C-alpha positions in Angstrom: 3.2 -15.1 -3.2 3.1 -16.3 0.4 2.0 -14.6 3.5 5.6 -14.8 4.8 6.9 -12.9 1.8 4.2 -10.2 2.4 5.2 -9.9 6.1 8.9 -9.7 5.1 8.1 -7.0 2.6 6.1 -5.0 5.1 9.1 -5.2 7.5 11.7 -4.4 4.7 9.9 -1.2 3.6 10.6 0.3 7.1 14.3 -0.2 6.5 14.8 1.5 3.1 17.7 4.0 3.0 15.7 6.4 0.8 12.2 7.4 1.8 9.7 6.6 -0.9 8.0 9.6 -2.5 4.3 10.5 -1.7 2.9 8.6 -4.7 4.9 5.5 -3.8 3.8 5.8 -0.1 0.2 6.0 -1.2 0.5 3.0 -3.4 2.1 1.0 -0.6 -0.6 2.1 1.8 -3.4 1.2 -0.6 -2.0 -2.2 -1.4 -1.3 -2.9 2.3 -4.9 -2.0 3.3 -6.4 -4.0 0.4 -4.2 -7.0 1.5 -5.3 -6.8 5.1 -8.8 -5.4 5.0 -10.1 -5.9 1.5 -12.3 -3.4 -0.3 -12.6 0.1 1.2 -16.1 0.4 2.7 -15.5 3.5 4.9 -16.7 7.0 4.4 -14.4 9.5 2.7 -12.7 11.8 5.2 -13.8 15.4 5.4 -12.5 18.3 3.3 -9.9 19.4 5.8 -8.3 16.0 6.2 -6.1 16.2 3.1 -3.8 13.3 4.0 -6.8 11.1 5.0 -8.5 11.9 1.7 -5.4 11.0 -0.3 -5.0 7.7 1.5 -8.7 6.9 1.1 -8.6 7.8 -2.6 -5.6 5.6 -3.2 -7.2 2.6 -1.4 -10.6 3.1 -3.1 -8.9 3.3 -6.5 -7.9 -0.4 -6.2 -11.3 -1.6 -5.0 -12.1 -5.1 -6.4 -8.4 -6.2 -6.3 -8.1 -9.6 -4.6 -6.1 -9.8 -1.3 -3.6 -12.1 -3.0 -3.1 -9.7 -6.0 -2.8 -6.8 -3.6 -0.1 -8.7 -1.6 1.7 -9.6 -4.8 1.7 -5.9 -6.0 2.9 -4.7 -2.6 5.8 -7.1 -2.7 6.6 -6.0 -6.2 6.6 -2.3 -5.2 8.9 -3.0 -2.2 11.3 -5.0 -4.3 11.4 -2.1 -6.8 12.1 0.4 -4.1 14.9 -1.9 -2.7 16.5 -2.1 -6.1 16.6 1.6 -6.5 17.7 2.2 -2.9 
């Protein structure tokens, strides 16, 4: 997968007719962050930041995944969402 495909997928996800569900959004977030930043090395948000904790947990769950593999999975998720849109 090329960087151009990843950038296009990141733009395409913003133009979906149907908003992805929360699990899909968390998966997109996690794979995007892993693609750009790499492994999560931040502290887990506090107990009252429910959204922040969910995002942190999703990203932390794919720790160790290479940036290239994370990009490929992100593109795969976006294509699946486009197909069901």
